[in-house]
C-alpha positions as CSV (number, residue, x, y, z in Angstrom):
1,X,38.5,90.1,48.6
2,X,39.1,86.4,49.0
3,X,41.8,84.4,47.2
4,X,41.2,80.7,47.8
5,X,43.7,78.0,46.9
6,X,40.9,75.5,46.5
7,X,37.1,75.5,46.3
8,X,34.5,72.9,47.3
9,X,31.0,73.0,46.0
10,X,28.8,71.5,48.8
11,X,25.4,71.1,47.1
12,X,23.2,68.2,46.2
13,X,22.7,67.2,42.6
14,X,19.7,69.1,41.1
15,X,19.4,71.2,44.2
16,X,16.3,73.4,44.3
17,X,18.3,76.6,44.7
18,X,20.5,75.9,41.7
19,X,23.6,76.7,43.8
20,X,26.2,77.7,42.9
21,X,25.4,80.2,40.2
22,X,27.1,79.9,36.8
23,X,29.0,83.2,37.7
24,X,30.7,81.4,40.6
25,X,31.9,78.6,38.3
26,X,33.1,81.2,35.8
27,X,35.1,83.1,38.5
28,X,36.7,80.0,39.8
29,X,37.7,78.8,36.3
30,X,39.0,82.2,35.2
31,X,41.1,82.4,38.4
32,X,42.4,78.9,37.9
33,X,41.1,77.8,41.3
34,X,40.9,74.0,41.7
35,X,37.4,72.9,42.3
36,X,35.9,69.8,44.0
37,X,32.3,69.5,43.1
38,X,30.2,67.3,45.4
39,X,27.0,67.5,43.4
40,X,27.9,64.2,41.6
41,X,30.4,62.4,43.9
42,X,28.2,63.1,47.0
43,X,31.2,63.4,49.4
44,X,34.8,64.5,49.5
45,X,37.5,62.2,50.9
46,X,41.0,63.6,51.2
47,X,44.1,61.9,52.5
48,X,47.5,63.5,53.1
49,X,50.9,62.2,53.9
50,X,52.1,65.7,54.7
51,X,53.5,66.2,51.2
52,X,50.6,65.4,49.0
53,X,46.8,65.6,49.1
54,X,45.0,62.7,47.5
55,X,41.4,63.2,46.4
56,X,39.0,60.2,46.2
57,X,35.6,60.3,44.5
58,X,33.5,58.9,47.3
59,X,30.6,57.6,45.2
60,X,32.8,55.6,42.8
61,X,35.8,55.0,45.2
62,X,38.3,56.0,42.6
63,X,41.4,58.1,43.2
64,X,40.9,61.3,41.2
65,X,44.1,63.3,41.6
66,X,47.2,63.9,43.7
67,X,48.1,67.4,44.6
68,X,51.4,68.5,46.1
69,X,51.0,70.6,49.2
70,X,52.4,74.2,49.0
71,X,52.8,74.0,45.2
72,X,50.0,76.0,43.7
73,X,51.3,75.6,40.2
74,X,51.2,71.8,40.5
75,X,47.8,72.0,42.1
76,X,46.4,74.0,39.2
77,X,47.8,71.5,36.7
78,X,46.0,68.7,38.4
79,X,42.8,70.5,39.2
80,X,39.4,69.1,38.2
81,X,37.1,71.8,36.9
82,X,33.4,71.1,36.5
83,X,31.3,73.3,34.3
């Protein structure tokens, strides 16, 4: 079994394979795993100062969230879940 701290969906919008399946989204959401979904933002840009990760939405160049490193509870509070 795998117990990820974070998940990244690396698929294009309206991809012909319909990845990921709805079951994958359900599992991630039920296990409170923070998700970065690239189907809409097209790319993931992360910065870190050693204490925090900062996630930027590449397409719109907007800062989305700030996640404290090594603090899973804090990361889960700030997680962005896409359905």
